[in-house]
PLY file of the C-alpha trace (Angstrom):
ply
format ascii 1.0
element vertex 540
property float x
property float y
property float z
element edge 539
property int vertex1
property int vertex2
end_header
29.81 249.55 155.06
26.18 250.24 154.10
24.21 247.15 153.05
21.61 247.88 150.39
18.22 246.22 150.72
17.79 243.38 148.25
15.72 244.48 145.27
14.70 242.94 141.97
17.37 243.30 139.33
14.83 244.55 136.81
13.82 247.31 139.25
17.46 248.19 139.86
18.02 248.81 136.15
14.53 250.24 135.63
13.48 247.93 132.79
10.64 245.52 132.08
10.98 241.76 132.52
10.76 241.37 128.73
13.58 243.84 127.99
16.18 242.76 125.45
19.94 243.13 125.65
19.94 246.55 123.96
17.52 248.02 126.50
19.50 246.49 129.36
22.75 248.02 128.06
21.13 251.45 127.65
19.62 251.44 131.17
22.90 250.22 132.67
24.76 253.09 130.99
22.37 255.70 132.38
22.36 254.24 135.91
26.16 253.97 135.93
26.54 257.63 135.01
24.12 258.59 137.77
25.60 256.53 140.61
29.27 256.37 139.61
31.59 256.80 142.66
33.59 259.49 140.86
30.53 261.76 140.74
29.09 260.66 144.10
31.92 259.95 146.54
29.65 258.45 149.21
29.22 254.94 150.59
25.59 254.80 149.52
26.45 255.69 145.91
29.21 253.08 145.89
26.85 250.38 147.17
24.18 251.26 144.60
26.78 251.28 141.81
27.90 247.77 142.80
24.26 246.65 142.86
23.77 248.07 139.34
26.85 246.23 138.10
25.66 242.93 139.62
22.17 243.33 138.14
23.55 243.97 134.65
26.00 241.08 134.95
23.23 238.61 135.81
20.63 239.84 133.33
23.08 240.17 130.42
23.99 236.47 130.68
21.35 234.26 129.07
21.73 231.27 131.41
21.96 233.32 134.62
18.95 235.42 133.60
16.86 232.29 132.92
17.76 230.82 136.29
17.10 234.18 138.03
13.66 234.41 136.43
12.73 230.95 137.74
13.89 231.66 141.33
13.37 235.42 141.56
10.70 235.18 144.25
12.80 232.90 146.47
15.83 235.18 146.11
13.80 238.28 147.02
12.23 236.59 150.06
15.67 235.67 151.30
14.57 232.36 152.87
11.41 233.61 154.64
8.98 231.43 152.71
9.69 228.06 154.32
8.03 224.75 153.48
4.35 224.08 154.07
3.47 221.29 156.48
4.02 220.27 160.07
7.73 219.51 159.59
10.01 222.40 158.66
13.26 221.43 156.97
16.49 222.52 158.58
18.19 224.07 155.60
20.17 227.12 154.63
18.40 229.29 152.10
21.12 229.89 149.51
19.14 232.35 147.40
20.14 235.26 149.64
23.76 234.76 148.50
23.03 235.15 144.78
23.75 238.85 145.07
26.73 241.18 145.08
25.40 242.82 148.24
26.20 239.80 150.40
29.95 240.57 150.39
32.09 243.67 150.13
35.57 242.87 148.78
37.50 239.83 147.56
39.48 239.31 150.73
39.30 237.56 154.11
37.65 240.50 155.93
34.45 240.19 158.02
32.32 240.89 154.93
34.83 239.63 152.41
34.07 237.22 149.60
36.04 234.29 151.01
34.78 234.77 154.58
31.10 234.88 153.58
31.12 231.88 151.25
33.42 229.86 153.48
30.76 230.14 156.20
27.97 229.32 153.69
29.58 226.07 152.55
30.49 225.14 156.12
26.80 225.49 157.11
25.69 223.35 154.16
28.29 220.72 155.09
26.99 220.66 158.69
23.42 220.12 157.45
24.51 217.23 155.27
26.50 215.63 158.09
23.51 215.77 160.43
21.31 214.28 157.70
23.82 211.45 157.22
23.92 210.71 160.94
20.14 210.67 161.15
19.28 208.64 158.02
22.43 206.71 157.15
20.64 203.35 157.52
17.00 204.27 156.91
17.31 205.70 153.38
17.11 202.49 151.30
16.25 204.02 147.90
19.40 206.15 147.77
21.77 205.45 144.89
25.52 205.02 145.12
26.32 208.55 143.95
24.73 210.05 147.08
26.84 208.04 149.53
30.06 210.09 149.91
31.16 209.04 153.38
34.37 207.98 155.02
35.12 204.78 156.95
33.30 206.02 160.07
30.10 206.78 158.14
30.46 210.56 158.24
30.76 212.53 155.02
33.85 214.58 154.22
33.31 217.98 152.57
36.22 220.08 151.20
36.49 223.55 152.66
36.30 226.75 150.62
39.63 228.05 151.89
41.02 231.57 152.10
42.16 234.21 149.64
45.73 232.90 149.59
44.91 229.17 149.62
46.79 226.88 147.25
44.91 226.01 144.09
45.95 222.36 143.74
45.46 221.40 147.40
42.41 223.53 148.32
40.65 225.31 145.46
40.62 222.57 142.84
39.36 219.78 145.19
36.64 222.12 146.48
35.15 222.82 143.04
35.54 219.21 141.90
33.40 218.06 144.82
30.81 220.82 145.01
30.16 221.09 141.25
28.82 217.53 141.43
27.00 218.00 144.75
24.31 215.46 145.69
22.35 215.89 148.92
22.30 213.15 151.60
18.90 214.12 152.97
16.10 211.60 152.61
13.30 214.16 152.11
10.78 211.75 153.56
8.78 214.69 154.92
7.70 215.65 151.38
5.86 212.36 150.84
2.19 213.04 150.08
0.91 209.63 151.20
1.22 207.64 154.40
1.57 204.04 153.25
1.13 202.68 156.78
-2.60 203.45 156.71
-3.20 201.63 153.40
-4.40 198.01 153.54
-4.56 197.29 149.79
-1.34 196.11 148.25
-2.06 197.80 144.94
-2.79 201.14 146.60
0.32 200.87 148.74
2.55 200.25 145.71
1.02 203.15 143.83
1.49 205.43 146.87
5.13 204.35 147.25
5.76 205.22 143.61
4.29 208.70 144.09
6.30 209.23 147.28
9.49 208.20 145.47
8.82 210.72 142.72
8.26 213.49 145.29
11.50 212.70 147.13
13.51 212.63 143.89
12.01 215.94 142.79
12.92 217.60 146.12
16.47 216.21 145.99
16.89 217.40 142.42
15.73 220.88 143.37
18.15 221.08 146.30
21.07 219.77 144.20
20.36 222.35 141.52
20.32 225.16 144.09
23.71 224.19 145.52
25.30 223.63 142.09
24.08 227.01 140.87
25.57 228.64 143.98
28.90 226.90 143.27
28.82 228.15 139.67
28.04 231.68 140.93
31.04 231.57 143.26
33.36 229.96 140.67
32.77 232.72 138.13
33.78 235.35 140.71
36.63 233.57 142.46
39.88 235.48 141.93
41.93 232.39 142.70
40.45 230.59 139.67
41.17 233.57 137.45
44.76 233.75 138.71
45.22 230.03 138.01
43.87 230.47 134.49
46.37 233.27 133.83
49.16 231.14 135.27
48.27 228.21 133.01
48.28 230.42 129.92
51.68 231.84 130.86
53.01 228.35 131.58
51.74 227.10 128.23
53.41 229.98 126.42
56.64 229.40 128.31
56.56 225.68 127.54
55.92 226.39 123.87
58.86 228.80 123.72
61.09 226.32 125.56
60.14 223.47 123.24
60.72 225.67 120.22
64.16 226.65 121.49
65.06 223.03 122.23
63.93 221.95 118.77
66.06 224.68 117.22
69.11 223.54 119.19
68.51 219.92 118.19
68.28 220.88 114.50
71.48 222.90 114.72
73.27 220.04 116.47
72.06 217.52 113.88
73.19 219.79 111.04
76.62 220.22 112.64
76.97 216.46 113.19
75.96 215.75 109.60
78.45 218.28 108.25
81.20 216.82 110.43
80.40 213.29 109.30
80.43 214.39 105.66
83.82 216.06 106.04
85.14 212.93 107.73
83.90 210.76 104.88
85.54 213.03 102.32
88.82 213.00 104.25
88.86 209.22 104.72
87.77 208.37 101.16
84.57 206.68 102.19
81.15 206.59 100.63
81.00 210.35 100.29
84.12 210.32 98.09
82.57 207.67 95.86
79.44 209.77 95.51
81.54 212.83 94.64
83.51 210.89 92.00
80.35 209.49 90.46
78.82 212.94 90.40
81.88 214.37 88.64
81.77 211.58 86.05
78.10 212.20 85.42
78.72 215.93 85.01
81.56 215.21 82.56
79.32 212.92 80.54
76.57 215.54 80.36
79.06 218.22 79.32
80.43 215.94 76.57
76.95 215.29 75.21
76.12 219.00 75.22
79.41 219.81 73.45
78.70 217.14 70.83
75.22 218.54 70.16
76.71 222.02 69.81
79.27 220.81 67.26
76.57 218.94 65.43
74.58 222.16 64.97
77.65 224.04 63.67
79.19 221.40 61.36
77.47 220.73 57.99
75.81 217.40 57.55
77.77 216.17 54.52
76.94 212.57 55.05
73.27 212.88 54.11
74.15 214.81 50.89
76.82 212.38 49.68
76.24 210.53 46.40
76.90 207.04 45.25
80.64 207.71 45.06
80.92 207.86 48.88
79.36 204.43 49.44
82.71 202.68 49.77
84.03 205.16 52.36
80.84 204.89 54.45
81.05 201.11 54.32
84.67 201.28 55.54
83.67 203.62 58.40
80.84 201.32 59.47
83.17 198.31 59.32
85.77 200.23 61.36
83.10 201.13 63.93
82.21 197.47 64.33
85.84 196.36 64.55
86.86 199.13 66.95
84.45 197.74 69.59
86.75 194.72 69.96
90.50 194.30 70.27
91.42 197.13 67.83
90.08 199.89 70.12
93.55 201.23 71.02
94.61 201.45 67.35
91.73 203.80 66.50
92.51 206.36 69.24
94.59 208.51 66.89
91.82 208.69 64.28
89.15 209.41 66.92
91.13 212.32 68.36
90.99 214.13 65.03
87.27 213.70 64.30
85.54 212.26 67.38
82.45 211.69 65.25
80.40 208.49 64.97
79.05 208.06 61.45
76.64 205.27 62.37
75.02 207.17 65.28
75.55 210.72 63.94
77.14 211.96 67.19
80.14 214.14 68.11
82.24 213.51 71.22
84.45 215.81 73.28
87.09 213.23 74.19
88.53 209.96 72.98
87.41 208.20 76.16
83.80 209.15 75.47
84.22 207.90 71.90
85.59 204.56 73.10
82.79 204.12 75.62
80.27 204.83 72.89
81.87 202.34 70.48
81.70 199.62 73.13
77.97 200.16 73.70
75.33 197.83 72.31
73.44 200.73 70.79
76.43 201.70 68.62
76.94 198.11 67.47
73.31 197.79 66.47
73.41 201.10 64.63
76.64 200.14 62.80
75.18 196.81 61.68
72.09 198.58 60.44
74.16 201.13 58.53
76.18 198.36 56.90
72.96 196.66 55.86
71.66 199.88 54.31
74.91 200.48 52.41
74.93 196.93 51.09
71.36 197.35 49.93
72.28 200.53 48.06
75.27 198.79 46.48
73.10 195.86 45.50
70.60 198.20 43.82
73.40 199.59 41.62
74.74 196.12 40.85
71.37 194.68 39.86
71.13 197.11 36.93
74.16 195.48 35.24
74.12 191.89 36.48
71.84 189.00 35.82
68.97 187.89 38.01
70.82 184.85 39.33
73.95 186.76 40.32
71.88 189.45 42.00
69.88 186.91 43.99
73.03 185.11 45.16
74.71 188.34 46.28
71.57 189.59 48.02
70.94 186.28 49.78
74.57 185.96 50.95
74.77 189.54 52.26
71.35 189.40 53.83
72.06 186.17 55.68
75.37 187.57 56.91
73.77 190.78 58.18
70.86 188.94 59.78
73.29 186.72 61.69
75.24 189.72 63.02
72.21 191.96 63.57
70.53 191.56 67.02
66.90 190.61 67.21
65.85 193.54 69.36
64.55 196.72 67.75
67.03 199.59 67.16
66.20 203.22 67.24
67.14 204.63 63.81
68.69 208.00 63.12
67.19 210.36 60.56
69.82 209.45 57.93
69.30 205.72 58.50
65.52 206.13 58.23
65.85 207.90 54.87
68.21 205.18 53.56
65.81 202.50 54.79
62.91 204.11 52.90
65.02 204.32 49.70
65.96 200.65 50.07
62.31 199.64 50.48
61.25 201.59 47.38
64.05 199.98 45.32
63.10 196.52 46.58
59.45 197.05 45.63
60.48 198.23 42.16
62.67 195.15 41.63
59.83 192.90 42.75
57.51 194.50 40.19
60.11 193.95 37.42
60.61 190.31 38.47
56.86 189.69 38.49
56.41 191.22 35.02
59.33 189.17 33.66
57.91 185.97 35.14
54.55 186.68 33.50
56.18 187.24 30.08
58.32 184.13 30.49
55.31 181.98 31.28
53.45 183.33 28.26
56.41 182.72 25.93
56.80 179.20 27.25
53.08 178.54 26.72
53.19 179.88 23.19
56.28 177.85 22.37
54.58 174.67 23.55
51.52 175.49 21.47
53.61 176.15 18.39
55.52 172.91 18.87
52.29 170.98 19.14
50.92 172.59 16.00
54.11 171.86 14.09
54.05 168.21 15.16
50.52 167.64 13.95
50.60 169.92 10.92
47.02 170.95 11.64
46.00 173.97 13.73
42.85 173.60 15.80
41.34 170.86 13.63
38.40 168.87 14.88
39.10 165.12 15.16
36.30 164.26 12.75
37.61 166.67 10.10
41.25 165.65 10.36
40.97 161.98 9.53
44.39 161.53 7.97
46.81 163.98 9.56
50.22 164.20 7.93
53.31 164.91 10.05
55.32 168.03 9.17
58.90 166.96 9.32
60.20 170.26 7.98
58.79 172.16 10.99
60.61 169.88 13.45
63.99 170.44 11.88
63.48 174.15 11.29
65.17 176.52 13.74
63.03 179.18 15.43
64.06 182.79 15.94
62.96 184.79 19.08
61.74 188.37 18.48
61.34 191.24 20.99
57.79 192.58 20.74
58.93 196.16 21.49
62.05 196.74 19.36
61.43 193.83 16.91
65.00 192.53 17.24
65.73 188.83 16.64
67.67 186.69 19.08
69.10 183.22 18.46
67.98 181.78 21.81
65.41 182.30 24.48
68.04 183.16 27.14
69.37 185.98 24.95
65.84 187.32 24.57
65.24 187.26 28.39
68.55 188.98 29.02
67.61 191.69 26.53
64.24 192.18 28.24
65.87 192.48 31.70
68.43 195.03 30.50
66.09 197.23 28.47
62.82 196.69 30.34
60.95 195.71 27.15
58.60 193.40 29.04
54.99 193.52 27.80
51.94 191.42 28.40
50.98 189.20 25.49
47.30 189.19 24.62
45.34 185.97 24.14
45.88 184.60 20.62
42.89 182.24 20.63
40.79 184.79 18.73
43.51 185.22 16.12
43.78 181.52 15.58
40.01 181.28 15.48
39.98 183.99 12.80
42.56 182.11 10.78
40.49 178.95 11.11
37.45 180.76 9.91
0 1
1 2
2 3
3 4
4 5
5 6
6 7
7 8
8 9
9 10
10 11
11 12
12 13
13 14
14 15
15 16
16 17
17 18
18 19
19 20
20 21
21 22
22 23
23 24
24 25
25 26
26 27
27 28
28 29
29 30
30 31
31 32
32 33
33 34
34 35
35 36
36 37
37 38
38 39
39 40
40 41
41 42
42 43
43 44
44 45
45 46
46 47
47 48
48 49
49 50
50 51
51 52
52 53
53 54
54 55
55 56
56 57
57 58
58 59
59 60
60 61
61 62
62 63
63 64
64 65
65 66
66 67
67 68
68 69
69 70
70 71
71 72
72 73
73 74
74 75
75 76
76 77
77 78
78 79
79 80
80 81
81 82
82 83
83 84
84 85
85 86
86 87
87 88
88 89
89 90
90 91
91 92
92 93
93 94
94 95
95 96
96 97
97 98
98 99
99 100
100 101
101 102
102 103
103 104
104 105
105 106
106 107
107 108
108 109
109 110
110 111
111 112
112 113
113 114
114 115
115 116
116 117
117 118
118 119
119 120
120 121
121 122
122 123
123 124
124 125
125 126
126 127
127 128
128 129
129 130
130 131
131 132
132 133
133 134
134 135
135 136
136 137
137 138
138 139
139 140
140 141
141 142
142 143
143 144
144 145
145 146
146 147
147 148
148 149
149 150
150 151
151 152
152 153
153 154
154 155
155 156
156 157
157 158
158 159
159 160
160 161
161 162
162 163
163 164
164 165
165 166
166 167
167 168
168 169
169 170
170 171
171 172
172 173
173 174
174 175
175 176
176 177
177 178
178 179
179 180
180 181
181 182
182 183
183 184
184 185
185 186
186 187
187 188
188 189
189 190
190 191
191 192
192 193
193 194
194 195
195 196
196 197
197 198
198 199
199 200
200 201
201 202
202 203
203 204
204 205
205 206
206 207
207 208
208 209
209 210
210 211
211 212
212 213
213 214
214 215
215 216
216 217
217 218
218 219
219 220
220 221
221 222
222 223
223 224
224 225
225 226
226 227
227 228
228 229
229 230
230 231
231 232
232 233
233 234
234 235
235 236
236 237
237 238
238 239
239 240
240 241
241 242
242 243
243 244
244 245
245 246
246 247
247 248
248 249
249 250
250 251
251 252
252 253
253 254
254 255
255 256
256 257
257 258
258 259
259 260
260 261
261 262
262 263
263 264
264 265
265 266
266 267
267 268
268 269
269 270
270 271
271 272
272 273
273 274
274 275
275 276
276 277
277 278
278 279
279 280
280 281
281 282
282 283
283 284
284 285
285 286
286 287
287 288
288 289
289 290
290 291
291 292
292 293
293 294
294 295
295 296
296 297
297 298
298 299
299 300
300 301
301 302
302 303
303 304
304 305
305 306
306 307
307 308
308 309
309 310
310 311
311 312
312 313
313 314
314 315
315 316
316 317
317 318
318 319
319 320
320 321
321 322
322 323
323 324
324 325
325 326
326 327
327 328
328 329
329 330
330 331
331 332
332 333
333 334
334 335
335 336
336 337
337 338
338 339
339 340
340 341
341 342
342 343
343 344
344 345
345 346
346 347
347 348
348 349
349 350
350 351
351 352
352 353
353 354
354 355
355 356
356 357
357 358
358 359
359 360
360 361
361 362
362 363
363 364
364 365
365 366
366 367
367 368
368 369
369 370
370 371
371 372
372 373
373 374
374 375
375 376
376 377
377 378
378 379
379 380
380 381
381 382
382 383
383 384
384 385
385 386
386 387
387 388
388 389
389 390
390 391
391 392
392 393
393 394
394 395
395 396
396 397
397 398
398 399
399 400
400 401
401 402
402 403
403 404
404 405
405 406
406 407
407 408
408 409
409 410
410 411
411 412
412 413
413 414
414 415
415 416
416 417
417 418
418 419
419 420
420 421
421 422
422 423
423 424
424 425
425 426
426 427
427 428
428 429
429 430
430 431
431 432
432 433
433 434
434 435
435 436
436 437
437 438
438 439
439 440
440 441
441 442
442 443
443 444
444 445
445 446
446 447
447 448
448 449
449 450
450 451
451 452
452 453
453 454
454 455
455 456
456 457
457 458
458 459
459 460
460 461
461 462
462 463
463 464
464 465
465 466
466 467
467 468
468 469
469 470
470 471
471 472
472 473
473 474
474 475
475 476
476 477
477 478
478 479
479 480
480 481
481 482
482 483
483 484
484 485
485 486
486 487
487 488
488 489
489 490
490 491
491 492
492 493
493 494
494 495
495 496
496 497
497 498
498 499
499 500
500 501
501 502
502 503
503 504
504 505
505 506
506 507
507 508
508 509
509 510
510 511
511 512
512 513
513 514
514 515
515 516
516 517
517 518
518 519
519 520
520 521
521 522
522 523
523 524
524 525
525 526
526 527
527 528
528 529
529 530
530 531
531 532
532 533
533 534
534 535
535 536
536 537
537 538
538 539
């Protein structure tokens, strides 16, 4: 193998130190074409091609390029600089190993990757052990993180291992330890001041503070060098890459296995559920009850749909019926109320033929559905309301031919009876019932207006009669007390019968009751104007 002399990576690629990534990629492409082993099958060309690859790999990475720029001189010197002063530190210069030229292949050969870096980390471990033996008790300002030692006081450092070393037992412990490397050296030789020659306490404390800063800076620099070397090796270790591939494959296998197990569990649960359902159906358990209830619900829905269909086809004769059908509707409403009780079985034959509820305006597909409907509270409320409406209509017809007293007695008796049987809660009315209710309200308002007009006329007639009686008793009409000194009683007026005349048709009636009856029947009620002016005119 031919070892190429270490050169600057910028010189290898032929670019400036300020070159960007595009210029680096272009120079790497040209150099690769020139020194590719396929075109130049020589050892020298192969070594230069590997050097070009390493230079591009370092300079194309932002972090590695920054670290290379800071330590480029040390890497190029290869450990020949040393430390100024009388004492020269015994240390391995690790910068010479930040290059692809330090090893040949990734194997355990004499110049292999694992052989070279195994020796490097063994040398660093030996330095740290000697530093621990020399300054284990003299380094008082060392923190706890720097004291990695066993029971005998000597530090234990994991080995780098070989190409075929186990990852869990060798590779992983090695990187866990060395990625957090902290040197055991005291670095007392980097102290700029000798505190033994200082007599002033203030000066000695200030010098000790400066010496402590110098030691910490030297330790930090050494720790950074070793950690960067570990990172350089970790990125190129084939064992780490193989472990990463193995973990990805294991994760994929575990995912597939878990997915398959979940699928089997779902299939088993579905089979168990189906078996349990079949067992419930066979034994008549809860599943059978659910099935029966579902069938009943479906039958009820089908009956309602069939009733709505019949309702759309059949003509609505009930809403167009006249006053002659009032008795038949009243009988149907009464039958609907009575059928909800003990006479339900007797009405089965009639329900089979029609299966129609007059009160609720519904059709039914079966007698059972009709019976269930008749037993419901909604039907009872609707039947009571229909009966009330029919009675109101009948009362409106009767009031045109009967007297006020008879009409009031009939209305009060029927209304009290319906109010006692009608529930207090609100009932949802059908369209036919709403129309009948509006007709009843209009008729009631009309009757109230007639009653009010009749009461006004009655009061006026009574007032006039009283005035006429008073005038007849005195024989003087609106006479001042001073003018009527000797009033004479009019005995003929007291014994004379009065006739009552209708102001509209001018008919005479022998009594006041006959006159009021005539006014109620014919509607000849009028308002009587004030007669004070007339009497005043007569007086004048």
